[in-house]
N, CA, C and O atoms as a CHARMM CRD file, in Angstrom:
* protein
*
  264
    1    1 MET  N     60.95500 114.02000 -38.92300 PROA 1      0.00000
    2    1 MET  CA    61.59100 114.09000 -40.21200 PROA 1      0.00000
    3    1 MET  C     61.44100 115.46800 -40.83900 PROA 1      0.00000
    4    1 MET  O     62.24300 115.86000 -41.68700 PROA 1      0.00000
    5    2 ARG  N     60.43800 116.18600 -40.43200 PROA 2      0.00000
    6    2 ARG  CA    60.22500 117.50400 -41.03100 PROA 2      0.00000
    7    2 ARG  C     61.29300 118.50200 -40.59100 PROA 2      0.00000
    8    2 ARG  O     61.44700 119.55200 -41.21500 PROA 2      0.00000
    9    3 GLN  N     62.03000 118.19200 -39.53000 PROA 3      0.00000
   10    3 GLN  CA    63.09200 119.08700 -39.08300 PROA 3      0.00000
   11    3 GLN  C     64.43700 118.76400 -39.73200 PROA 3      0.00000
   12    3 GLN  O     65.39300 119.52100 -39.56400 PROA 3      0.00000
   13    4 GLN  N     64.53100 117.67600 -40.45600 PROA 4      0.00000
   14    4 GLN  CA    65.78000 117.28400 -41.10100 PROA 4      0.00000
   15    4 GLN  C     66.04600 118.16200 -42.31400 PROA 4      0.00000
   16    4 GLN  O     65.13400 118.77000 -42.87500 PROA 4      0.00000
   17    5 ASP  N     67.29700 118.21600 -42.70200 PROA 5      0.00000
   18    5 ASP  CA    67.71100 119.03900 -43.83400 PROA 5      0.00000
   19    5 ASP  C     67.61000 118.23300 -45.12800 PROA 5      0.00000
   20    5 ASP  O     68.62200 117.83800 -45.70800 PROA 5      0.00000
   21    6 PHE  N     66.38800 117.99700 -45.56800 PROA 6      0.00000
   22    6 PHE  CA    66.15100 117.26800 -46.80400 PROA 6      0.00000
   23    6 PHE  C     65.85800 118.24600 -47.93000 PROA 6      0.00000
   24    6 PHE  O     65.39200 119.36100 -47.70000 PROA 6      0.00000
   25    7 TYR  N     66.14000 117.80400 -49.16100 PROA 7      0.00000
   26    7 TYR  CA    65.82700 118.61900 -50.32700 PROA 7      0.00000
   27    7 TYR  C     64.32900 118.86600 -50.39100 PROA 7      0.00000
   28    7 TYR  O     63.88400 119.99000 -50.62200 PROA 7      0.00000
   29    8 LYS  N     63.54900 117.80000 -50.18500 PROA 8      0.00000
   30    8 LYS  CA    62.09000 117.93000 -50.11700 PROA 8      0.00000
   31    8 LYS  C     61.60200 117.23000 -48.85800 PROA 8      0.00000
   32    8 LYS  O     61.62200 116.00400 -48.75800 PROA 8      0.00000
   33    9 ARG  N     61.17300 118.02300 -47.92000 PROA 9      0.00000
   34    9 ARG  CA    60.67100 117.45200 -46.67000 PROA 9      0.00000
   35    9 ARG  C     59.32700 116.77500 -46.91700 PROA 9      0.00000
   36    9 ARG  O     58.50600 117.27100 -47.68800 PROA 9      0.00000
   37   10 PRO  N     59.10900 115.63400 -46.25500 PROA 10     0.00000
   38   10 PRO  CA    57.84500 114.92500 -46.45900 PROA 10     0.00000
   39   10 PRO  C     56.65600 115.72700 -45.94400 PROA 10     0.00000
   40   10 PRO  O     56.73500 116.39600 -44.91400 PROA 10     0.00000
   41   11 GLY  N     55.57600 115.64800 -46.67000 PROA 11     0.00000
   42   11 GLY  CA    54.34300 116.31700 -46.28100 PROA 11     0.00000
   43   11 GLY  C     53.24800 115.29900 -46.00300 PROA 11     0.00000
   44   11 GLY  O     53.51800 114.11700 -45.79000 PROA 11     0.00000
   45   12 VAL  N     52.03500 115.76700 -46.00900 PROA 12     0.00000
   46   12 VAL  CA    50.88400 114.90700 -45.71700 PROA 12     0.00000
   47   12 VAL  C     50.75100 113.80300 -46.76200 PROA 12     0.00000
   48   12 VAL  O     50.51400 112.64700 -46.41200 PROA 12     0.00000
   49   13 ALA  N     50.89800 114.14300 -48.03300 PROA 13     0.00000
   50   13 ALA  CA    50.74400 113.14500 -49.09300 PROA 13     0.00000
   51   13 ALA  C     51.74600 112.01000 -48.92800 PROA 13     0.00000
   52   13 ALA  O     51.39300 110.84100 -49.08300 PROA 13     0.00000
   53   14 GLU  N     52.99300 112.34700 -48.61600 PROA 14     0.00000
   54   14 GLU  CA    54.01800 111.32800 -48.42300 PROA 14     0.00000
   55   14 GLU  C     53.72900 110.47800 -47.18800 PROA 14     0.00000
   56   14 GLU  O     53.96500 109.27000 -47.19200 PROA 14     0.00000
   57   15 THR  N     53.22800 111.09700 -46.15400 PROA 15     0.00000
   58   15 THR  CA    52.87200 110.36200 -44.94400 PROA 15     0.00000
   59   15 THR  C     51.75500 109.36400 -45.22700 PROA 15     0.00000
   60   15 THR  O     51.79900 108.22500 -44.76300 PROA 15     0.00000
   61   16 LEU  N     50.76200 109.79400 -45.98500 PROA 16     0.00000
   62   16 LEU  CA    49.67300 108.88700 -46.36200 PROA 16     0.00000
   63   16 LEU  C     50.17300 107.75400 -47.26000 PROA 16     0.00000
   64   16 LEU  O     49.73500 106.61200 -47.12000 PROA 16     0.00000
   65   17 ASP  N     51.08500 108.06600 -48.17800 PROA 17     0.00000
   66   17 ASP  CA    51.67700 107.02200 -49.01800 PROA 17     0.00000
   67   17 ASP  C     52.38900 105.98000 -48.16200 PROA 17     0.00000
   68   17 ASP  O     52.27400 104.78000 -48.40800 PROA 17     0.00000
   69   18 TRP  N     53.11600 106.44200 -47.16800 PROA 18     0.00000
   70   18 TRP  CA    53.85900 105.54600 -46.28700 PROA 18     0.00000
   71   18 TRP  C     52.89700 104.66400 -45.48900 PROA 18     0.00000
   72   18 TRP  O     53.10900 103.45700 -45.36900 PROA 18     0.00000
   73   19 ALA  N     51.85300 105.26500 -44.95300 PROA 19     0.00000
   74   19 ALA  CA    50.85900 104.49700 -44.19600 PROA 19     0.00000
   75   19 ALA  C     50.20700 103.43700 -45.08000 PROA 19     0.00000
   76   19 ALA  O     50.00400 102.30500 -44.64100 PROA 19     0.00000
   77   20 ARG  N     49.88000 103.79100 -46.31800 PROA 20     0.00000
   78   20 ARG  CA    49.29200 102.81800 -47.24900 PROA 20     0.00000
   79   20 ARG  C     50.25400 101.66500 -47.53100 PROA 20     0.00000
   80   20 ARG  O     49.84600 100.50500 -47.59100 PROA 20     0.00000
   81   21 ALA  N     51.51400 101.99300 -47.70100 PROA 21     0.00000
   82   21 ALA  CA    52.51700 100.95200 -47.96700 PROA 21     0.00000
   83   21 ALA  C     52.63000 100.00200 -46.78000 PROA 21     0.00000
   84   21 ALA  O     52.70800  98.78700 -46.96200 PROA 21     0.00000
   85   22 LEU  N     52.63800 100.54500 -45.57800 PROA 22     0.00000
   86   22 LEU  CA    52.73300  99.70400 -44.37600 PROA 22     0.00000
   87   22 LEU  C     51.51300  98.80800 -44.24800 PROA 22     0.00000
   88   22 LEU  O     51.63500  97.63500 -43.89500 PROA 22     0.00000
   89   23 LEU  N     50.34300  99.35200 -44.53300 PROA 23     0.00000
   90   23 LEU  CA    49.11700  98.54200 -44.49100 PROA 23     0.00000
   91   23 LEU  C     49.14500  97.45600 -45.55800 PROA 23     0.00000
   92   23 LEU  O     48.79800  96.30600 -45.29000 PROA 23     0.00000
   93   24 TYR  N     49.55500  97.82000 -46.75600 PROA 24     0.00000
   94   24 TYR  CA    49.61200  96.87400 -47.85600 PROA 24     0.00000
   95   24 TYR  C     50.56300  95.71100 -47.53900 PROA 24     0.00000
   96   24 TYR  O     50.28500  94.55900 -47.87200 PROA 24     0.00000
   97   25 LEU  N     51.67800  96.03300 -46.89400 PROA 25     0.00000
   98   25 LEU  CA    52.65600  95.01000 -46.53000 PROA 25     0.00000
   99   25 LEU  C     52.24100  94.21600 -45.29400 PROA 25     0.00000
  100   25 LEU  O     52.87300  93.21900 -44.94600 PROA 25     0.00000
  101   26 GLY  N     51.17200  94.66800 -44.63200 PROA 26     0.00000
  102   26 GLY  CA    50.68400  93.96400 -43.44300 PROA 26     0.00000
  103   26 GLY  C     51.58200  94.11800 -42.23300 PROA 26     0.00000
  104   26 GLY  O     51.61600  93.24100 -41.36900 PROA 26     0.00000
  105   27 ARG  N     52.29800  95.20700 -42.16000 PROA 27     0.00000
  106   27 ARG  CA    53.21100  95.43500 -41.03900 PROA 27     0.00000
  107   27 ARG  C     52.43800  95.98000 -39.84900 PROA 27     0.00000
  108   27 ARG  O     51.83000  97.04800 -39.92400 PROA 27     0.00000
  109   28 GLU  N     52.46800  95.24900 -38.77300 PROA 28     0.00000
  110   28 GLU  CA    51.78300  95.68300 -37.55300 PROA 28     0.00000
  111   28 GLU  C     52.72400  96.39700 -36.59900 PROA 28     0.00000
  112   28 GLU  O     52.28200  97.15500 -35.73500 PROA 28     0.00000
  113   29 ARG  N     54.01200  96.15900 -36.75000 PROA 29     0.00000
  114   29 ARG  CA    55.01800  96.81900 -35.91800 PROA 29     0.00000
  115   29 ARG  C     56.03200  97.48000 -36.82600 PROA 29     0.00000
  116   29 ARG  O     56.39800  96.94200 -37.87100 PROA 29     0.00000
  117   30 LEU  N     56.47500  98.63200 -36.42200 PROA 30     0.00000
  118   30 LEU  CA    57.46400  99.35000 -37.21100 PROA 30     0.00000
  119   30 LEU  C     58.84500  99.06300 -36.64000 PROA 30     0.00000
  120   30 LEU  O     59.11400  99.34100 -35.47200 PROA 30     0.00000
  121   31 GLU  N     59.71200  98.50800 -37.46500 PROA 31     0.00000
  122   31 GLU  CA    61.08800  98.19200 -37.10000 PROA 31     0.00000
  123   31 GLU  C     62.01100  98.81600 -38.14100 PROA 31     0.00000
  124   31 GLU  O     61.56100  99.23000 -39.20900 PROA 31     0.00000
  125   32 ILE  N     63.28900  98.88100 -37.82900 PROA 32     0.00000
  126   32 ILE  CA    64.27000  99.49700 -38.72000 PROA 32     0.00000
  127   32 ILE  C     64.21200  98.89500 -40.13200 PROA 32     0.00000
  128   32 ILE  O     64.17500  99.65700 -41.09800 PROA 32     0.00000
  129   33 PRO  N     64.20100  97.56200 -40.29800 PROA 33     0.00000
  130   33 PRO  CA    64.14000  97.02700 -41.66900 PROA 33     0.00000
  131   33 PRO  C     62.89800  97.48000 -42.43800 PROA 33     0.00000
  132   33 PRO  O     62.96800  97.72000 -43.64400 PROA 33     0.00000
  133   34 THR  N     61.77200  97.59600 -41.75300 PROA 34     0.00000
  134   34 THR  CA    60.54500  98.06200 -42.40200 PROA 34     0.00000
  135   34 THR  C     60.68200  99.51600 -42.82300 PROA 34     0.00000
  136   34 THR  O     60.24900  99.89200 -43.91200 PROA 34     0.00000
  137   35 ILE  N     61.28100 100.33300 -41.97100 PROA 35     0.00000
  138   35 ILE  CA    61.49500 101.74300 -42.32300 PROA 35     0.00000
  139   35 ILE  C     62.40200 101.82100 -43.54700 PROA 35     0.00000
  140   35 ILE  O     62.13000 102.58500 -44.47400 PROA 35     0.00000
  141   36 GLU  N     63.48000 101.03600 -43.55500 PROA 36     0.00000
  142   36 GLU  CA    64.40200 101.05000 -44.69900 PROA 36     0.00000
  143   36 GLU  C     63.69200 100.64100 -45.99100 PROA 36     0.00000
  144   36 GLU  O     63.92100 101.23700 -47.04300 PROA 36     0.00000
  145   37 GLU  N     62.84400  99.63900 -45.91100 PROA 37     0.00000
  146   37 GLU  CA    62.14300  99.14000 -47.09100 PROA 37     0.00000
  147   37 GLU  C     61.14200 100.14200 -47.65100 PROA 37     0.00000
  148   37 GLU  O     60.91100 100.17500 -48.86000 PROA 37     0.00000
  149   38 THR  N     60.55500 100.94400 -46.80200 PROA 38     0.00000
  150   38 THR  CA    59.44600 101.80300 -47.22200 PROA 38     0.00000
  151   38 THR  C     59.77500 103.29100 -47.22400 PROA 38     0.00000
  152   38 THR  O     58.90600 104.11500 -47.50800 PROA 38     0.00000
  153   39 LEU  N     61.00000 103.63900 -46.91600 PROA 39     0.00000
  154   39 LEU  CA    61.35900 105.05100 -46.79100 PROA 39     0.00000
  155   39 LEU  C     61.19400 105.82000 -48.09600 PROA 39     0.00000
  156   39 LEU  O     61.02900 107.03900 -48.08300 PROA 39     0.00000
  157   40 GLY  N     61.23700 105.11600 -49.21500 PROA 40     0.00000
  158   40 GLY  CA    61.03800 105.76300 -50.50900 PROA 40     0.00000
  159   40 GLY  C     59.64500 106.34600 -50.67400 PROA 40     0.00000
  160   40 GLY  O     59.42500 107.18600 -51.54700 PROA 40     0.00000
  161   41 CYS  N     58.70800 105.91400 -49.85400 PROA 41     0.00000
  162   41 CYS  CA    57.36000 106.50000 -49.88000 PROA 41     0.00000
  163   41 CYS  C     57.35900 107.89800 -49.28800 PROA 41     0.00000
  164   41 CYS  O     56.51600 108.72800 -49.63000 PROA 41     0.00000
  165   42 VAL  N     58.30300 108.15000 -48.40400 PROA 42     0.00000
  166   42 VAL  CA    58.34200 109.42000 -47.67600 PROA 42     0.00000
  167   42 VAL  C     59.37400 110.36500 -48.28100 PROA 42     0.00000
  168   42 VAL  O     59.12300 111.56100 -48.42600 PROA 42     0.00000
  169   43 LEU  N     60.52100 109.82500 -48.63000 PROA 43     0.00000
  170   43 LEU  CA    61.59600 110.63400 -49.20000 PROA 43     0.00000
  171   43 LEU  C     61.66600 110.34900 -50.69100 PROA 43     0.00000
  172   43 LEU  O     61.92100 109.21500 -51.09500 PROA 43     0.00000
  173   44 LYS  N     61.44400 111.35300 -51.50000 PROA 44     0.00000
  174   44 LYS  CA    61.28200 111.16700 -52.93800 PROA 44     0.00000
  175   44 LYS  C     62.58000 111.31300 -53.73200 PROA 44     0.00000
  176   44 LYS  O     62.62700 110.90200 -54.89100 PROA 44     0.00000
  177   45 TYR  N     63.62100 111.88000 -53.15100 PROA 45     0.00000
  178   45 TYR  CA    64.86200 112.12300 -53.87700 PROA 45     0.00000
  179   45 TYR  C     65.98000 111.23800 -53.34100 PROA 45     0.00000
  180   45 TYR  O     66.08900 111.01200 -52.13500 PROA 45     0.00000
  181   46 LYS  N     66.81500 110.73600 -54.26300 PROA 46     0.00000
  182   46 LYS  CA    67.90700 109.84900 -53.88600 PROA 46     0.00000
  183   46 LYS  C     68.82600 110.50600 -52.86000 PROA 46     0.00000
  184   46 LYS  O     69.27600 109.85100 -51.92000 PROA 46     0.00000
  185   47 GLU  N     69.10200 111.78700 -53.03500 PROA 47     0.00000
  186   47 GLU  CA    69.97100 112.50200 -52.09700 PROA 47     0.00000
  187   47 GLU  C     69.39400 112.45800 -50.68400 PROA 47     0.00000
  188   47 GLU  O     70.13400 112.31200 -49.71100 PROA 47     0.00000
  189   48 ASP  N     68.08400 112.58200 -50.57400 PROA 48     0.00000
  190   48 ASP  CA    67.44700 112.51900 -49.25200 PROA 48     0.00000
  191   48 ASP  C     67.50800 111.10200 -48.69200 PROA 48     0.00000
  192   48 ASP  O     67.73900 110.91900 -47.49700 PROA 48     0.00000
  193   49 LEU  N     67.30400 110.10300 -49.54000 PROA 49     0.00000
  194   49 LEU  CA    67.40900 108.71800 -49.08400 PROA 49     0.00000
  195   49 LEU  C     68.83300 108.40900 -48.61800 PROA 49     0.00000
  196   49 LEU  O     69.02600 107.66700 -47.65600 PROA 49     0.00000
  197   50 ASP  N     69.82600 108.97800 -49.30000 PROA 50     0.00000
  198   50 ASP  CA    71.21400 108.76900 -48.90800 PROA 50     0.00000
  199   50 ASP  C     71.51500 109.37700 -47.53600 PROA 50     0.00000
  200   50 ASP  O     72.37400 108.87400 -46.81200 PROA 50     0.00000
  201   51 LYS  N     70.81900 110.44500 -47.18200 PROA 51     0.00000
  202   51 LYS  CA    71.01200 111.09400 -45.88100 PROA 51     0.00000
  203   51 LYS  C     70.37500 110.29900 -44.73600 PROA 51     0.00000
  204   51 LYS  O     70.69900 110.51600 -43.56900 PROA 51     0.00000
  205   52 ALA  N     69.49100 109.40200 -45.06700 PROA 52     0.00000
  206   52 ALA  CA    68.74400 108.64000 -44.05600 PROA 52     0.00000
  207   52 ALA  C     69.62900 107.51300 -43.51500 PROA 52     0.00000
  208   52 ALA  O     69.51300 106.36100 -43.93400 PROA 52     0.00000
  209   53 ASN  N     70.50100 107.86200 -42.59100 PROA 53     0.00000
  210   53 ASN  CA    71.40500 106.87500 -42.01300 PROA 53     0.00000
  211   53 ASN  C     70.75600 106.16300 -40.82300 PROA 53     0.00000
  212   53 ASN  O     69.60700 106.43700 -40.47700 PROA 53     0.00000
  213   54 GLU  N     71.48900 105.26400 -40.21600 PROA 54     0.00000
  214   54 GLU  CA    70.97800 104.45500 -39.10600 PROA 54     0.00000
  215   54 GLU  C     70.51200 105.33200 -37.93500 PROA 54     0.00000
  216   54 GLU  O     69.50100 105.02700 -37.30100 PROA 54     0.00000
  217   55 ASP  N     71.23600 106.41000 -37.64700 PROA 55     0.00000
  218   55 ASP  CA    70.84000 107.30400 -36.54800 PROA 55     0.00000
  219   55 ASP  C     69.47200 107.92100 -36.80800 PROA 55     0.00000
  220   55 ASP  O     68.63800 107.99500 -35.90500 PROA 55     0.00000
  221   56 LEU  N     69.24200 108.36000 -38.03500 PROA 56     0.00000
  222   56 LEU  CA    67.94200 108.95300 -38.37600 PROA 56     0.00000
  223   56 LEU  C     66.83400 107.91400 -38.26100 PROA 56     0.00000
  224   56 LEU  O     65.75200 108.21600 -37.75800 PROA 56     0.00000
  225   57 LEU  N     67.09200 106.70200 -38.71900 PROA 57     0.00000
  226   57 LEU  CA    66.08000 105.65300 -38.63700 PROA 57     0.00000
  227   57 LEU  C     65.74400 105.33500 -37.18600 PROA 57     0.00000
  228   57 LEU  O     64.58000 105.11200 -36.85300 PROA 57     0.00000
  229   58 GLU  N     66.74900 105.31300 -36.32500 PROA 58     0.00000
  230   58 GLU  CA    66.51300 105.09000 -34.88600 PROA 58     0.00000
  231   58 GLU  C     65.68800 106.23100 -34.30100 PROA 58     0.00000
  232   58 GLU  O     64.78400 105.99800 -33.49800 PROA 58     0.00000
  233   59 THR  N     65.99600 107.46000 -34.70200 PROA 59     0.00000
  234   59 THR  CA    65.24600 108.62400 -34.22200 PROA 59     0.00000
  235   59 THR  C     63.79100 108.52700 -34.65100 PROA 59     0.00000
  236   59 THR  O     62.89300 108.79100 -33.85100 PROA 59     0.00000
  237   60 ILE  N     63.54300 108.15000 -35.90800 PROA 60     0.00000
  238   60 ILE  CA    62.17600 107.99100 -36.40400 PROA 60     0.00000
  239   60 ILE  C     61.44500 106.96600 -35.56800 PROA 60     0.00000
  240   60 ILE  O     60.32800 107.20400 -35.10900 PROA 60     0.00000
  241   61 LEU  N     62.08300 105.82300 -35.37200 PROA 61     0.00000
  242   61 LEU  CA    61.44900 104.73200 -34.62300 PROA 61     0.00000
  243   61 LEU  C     61.16000 105.14700 -33.19200 PROA 61     0.00000
  244   61 LEU  O     60.07500 104.86500 -32.68300 PROA 61     0.00000
  245   62 ASN  N     62.08500 105.79900 -32.53900 PROA 62     0.00000
  246   62 ASN  CA    61.88400 106.23000 -31.15100 PROA 62     0.00000
  247   62 ASN  C     60.79300 107.28800 -31.03900 PROA 62     0.00000
  248   62 ASN  O     60.02900 107.29000 -30.07400 PROA 62     0.00000
  249   63 THR  N     60.71500 108.18400 -32.01600 PROA 63     0.00000
  250   63 THR  CA    59.68400 109.21300 -32.00400 PROA 63     0.00000
  251   63 THR  C     58.30600 108.59000 -32.16500 PROA 63     0.00000
  252   63 THR  O     57.35500 108.97700 -31.48500 PROA 63     0.00000
  253   64 ILE  N     58.20800 107.63200 -33.06200 PROA 64     0.00000
  254   64 ILE  CA    56.91200 106.98700 -33.29700 PROA 64     0.00000
  255   64 ILE  C     56.47900 106.19600 -32.06800 PROA 64     0.00000
  256   64 ILE  O     55.29500 106.17100 -31.73000 PROA 64     0.00000
  257   65 ARG  N     57.41200 105.56300 -31.41300 PROA 65     0.00000
  258   65 ARG  CA    57.08300 104.73700 -30.24100 PROA 65     0.00000
  259   65 ARG  C     56.77000 105.55500 -29.00100 PROA 65     0.00000
  260   65 ARG  O     56.15700 105.05200 -28.05900 PROA 65     0.00000
  261   66 ALA  N     57.18600 106.81400 -28.99500 PROA 66     0.00000
  262   66 ALA  CA    56.99800 107.65600 -27.80900 PROA 66     0.00000
  263   66 ALA  C     55.55000 108.05700 -27.60400 PROA 66     0.00000
  264   66 ALA  O     55.23500 108.76500 -26.64800 PROA 66     0.00000
């Protein structure tokens, strides 16, 4: 995600926020619906959330699983 053309690229703080949200929700596996539900923890601006299309979500999921 740090290579994407976002207004504000996610940093360490956003990554930690996302991890906390996933733990709080009790998610043991990361799937597209979970990414969609929690992406606001990582991307702080609406414009960036609007750029997060299905292809980007698949890329995130594949990168994490690799």
